[in-house]
N, C-alpha and C positions, 0 to 999 in steps of 0.2 A: 320486919315491919318498919314502916317509915317512922323515924324518931320525931319528926315534926308533927305528923298528922295521924299517927297510929293506924295507918292503912297498909295493906299488903304492897310490897314492892313488885310491880308488874311490868314496868317499862325500863328501858335503858336509854339515857340521854347521851347521844354520841358527841354533842357539843361540849358538855361538861364532864363526860366520861364518868357518869355516876348512875346508880339505880334510883328510880323515883316511883312514887305512887301516882294514881290517877289525879289526886288533888294537887300534887306538885305540878303536874303538867298544865293545869288551869291557872295556878297562881304564879308559877315561877319559870315555866319552860314552854310557854305557848309558841314561841317562834323557833324553838330548838328542834334539832333532828332527833326524833324518837323512834325506837323499834321495840318489839316485844322482847322481854328479857331472855326468853328461851332462844329466840333467833340469834341474839347477840352471843349467847353462850355457845351455840353450835358453831358459829363462825369463829369465835376465839379458840374453841377446842380443835377445830380443823387446822387453824393456823399454827397452834402449838404443836399438833401432831406432825405437821410438815417441818417445823423448826427442829423437832426432835430427830426426824429422819435425816435431815441435812447435817445436824450435829454429829450423829453417829457415823455418817459417811465421811465427814472431815476427820474424825478420830481414826477411822480405818486407813485413810490415805496417809495420815501422819505415821501410823505404825508401820505401814508398808515402806515408807521412806526410811524409817529407822533400820528396817531389815536390809534395805538396799545399801545403806551406808555401812552397816556391819559387814555385809558380804564384800563390799568394796575394800574395806580395811583388811579383811582376811586375804583377799586376792593380792593386795598390795604387800602384805607381809610375806606371802609365798614368793612373790616376785623378788622382794628384798633378800629373802633367804637364798634364792637361786643366784642372785647377783653376788652375794657374799661368797657362795661356794665356787662360782666361776672365777671370781677375783683371787681367792686363795690359791686356786689351782694355777693361775697364770703367774702370780708373783712368787710362788714357791720355786718355779723354774728359774727365776732371775736371782740367783744366789745372794749377791751382795746387797741388792736393793729390795729383796723380797720382804724382810720383816718390816722395814720402814714403809714400803709401798702398801703392804697388806694392812698394816694398822691404819694408815691414812684412808684407804678405801673403805674399810669396815666402819670407821668413825663417820665418814661422809654418808654412807648408806644408812647407818643407824640414826644419824641426826635427821636425815630426810624422812625416814620412817616415823621417828618420834614426832616430827612436825605434822605428818599426816594424821597420826593417832590423836594428837592434841586437838587438831582442827575438827576431826570427827567427833571426839568426845564433847567438845563445846557445842557442836551442831546437834548432837543427840540430846544433850541437856536442854537446849532450847526447844526442841521438838517435844520432849517429855513434859516440859512446863506448859506448852500449848495444849497438849493432851489433857493434862490435869485441869486446866481451866475449862476446856470443852466438856470434860466429864462432870465438873461442878455445875456448869450451865445446864447440862442434860439432866442432872439430878434435880435442879431447881424447877425445870420444866415439868418433869414427872410429878413432883410434889404439887405444883400448881394445878396440873390436870386432875390429880386425885382430890385435892381440896375442892375444886370447881365441881367435880362430879358428885361429891358428897353433898355439897350445898344444893345442887339441883335435884337431889334425890330425897330430900327431907319429907316430901308429901306424896310425895310422889312415890311404889316399890320397884326394885331392880335386881336382876340376877343374870348370870352368864353361864352359857352351856358350851363346852368344848365339843365340836362335831368333826374334828380332824379324823380322816380315814373312813368316814361313813359315806355310803352311796345313797342311802335313803333315811329320812328322819322327819318328824313333825315336832314343832315346839311353839309355845305361846302361852296364852292364859285362857281360862274357861270359867263360866259361872258355876257356883256351887249347885245350882238347880238343873244342870244338864241331864239329858236322858242317858242313863248308863246301861240300859237294858236292850236297846236296839241300835242297829247300825244306822247312823244318820250322817248327812253331809257336814263337813266342817265349815261353818259359816257364822258370821255375827248373829244372824237371825236365830241360829240354834244355840248360841251362847259360846262360840269359839272365836277367838281372834288369834290366828296362827299363821306361820309360813311353813313351807315344807320343801324337801329335796326329793327328786325321783331320778332314777337312772344315772346318778352320779353327776349330772350337770343341769337338770331342769328344776329351776326354783319358781315357786308360785306362792302368792298370798291368798289366804282362804276368804277373800271377799266374795261378794255376790254380784256378778259371777267371779270366779277365781282370776287373779291377775298374774300374768307371766312376768317374772322379774328378770331384767337384764343387768347382770353384775359384772364389774370389771375383773374381779378375781373371786375364787371360791373361798368363802369365809372358813377359818379354822376355829374361831370362837365367836358365838353369837350372843349379844347382849339384848335382854328384853326389858323395856322400861314402860311402866304404867303410871299415868297421872289420872287417878280416879275422878277427881273433881272436874278436870278438863275433858274427860272422855277420850283419852289418848292412849294408844298402845303403839310403841315404836320398837323396831328391830334394828340392831347395829352390827356391822362388822367390826369387832373390838380391835383387832390388830391394825386394820386400815383406818380406824376412827371415821367410818363412813356409814351414813344412813342407808339401810336396805329398803325399808318400807314402813309407813305409818298408817294406822287406822285412826281416823279423826271423827269427832262428833258421835262417839260411842255412848250408848246407854247401858250401864252395867246392871243396875237394879239388884243389888245383893253382893255377897262376898265373891271375890275372885281367887282362883288358885292357879299355880303354874301347871302347864299341860305339856307332857312329853310323850313321844313315841319313838323308840329306836328302830322299829320295823323288824322284818325277818332277817335271819342270818344270811340268806341267799347264797348258800353253799360256801360260806366263808368270805364272800365279797363284801358283806356288810357286817363283819364280825366285831368291828371297833365299837367301843362303848361310848355312851354319852356321859360326859363328866360335868356335874352340875356344881356351880359355886353356891355358897350360902345366899339365901334370899334376904335382902335388906328391906325392912318395913318400918313405917314410922309409928 
């Protein structure tokens, strides 16, 4: 709620980078750039998800660099050992100067190897420090995403369903009053707001008529978000932090319940289970 006007915070002022109510826009933000709070949230969440992916990629590159350095040190040590062995063999044959020459050669090689190891150790420490900072930053991004998601879900309910390995499924929400005795089409008119998968790669939304969905990748976990007051049902690819489809302007008229269908086993092709996370309600 707006602390000044005791009104719901519905807009985001990009000029002042703050959440405002409708009264604030009239009194204090008339010439500022304003967007719906949900729109700003989705944009920030997508940006944070991209930052998270880039951070993880940087961490992986640093770790690979550490492995390359360690391998280089091992190869250098093997080469040093070989040089020591060859040097010992040569100077042993030179009777009078063998001991003095051998000692000098070993010391030179060992000093060279020590220098390489010290340089590698310093470089590894520097890379590990960078990894630590990147991991800390990644943790802060994850925490920010979790906090933002929780704040946006307060009125709002939300649950996640793992669909990995499935070739067919339905999921969404349905009215309490749906017809449970007859086979009816899945549509908002019949009290269903859902999406489904058929034949392993055909995704559709149960609108009227059904909408064919074009997805960049196959979701492994689907998030279902309902804003009852706004009449909104949205589906998300959780891992990609991407919107799959939204039903807008819905009229619910009563209680809503999660709706799931794992479909037939299909000879083992569709034997994976739907794994459902706890539903959050206000």
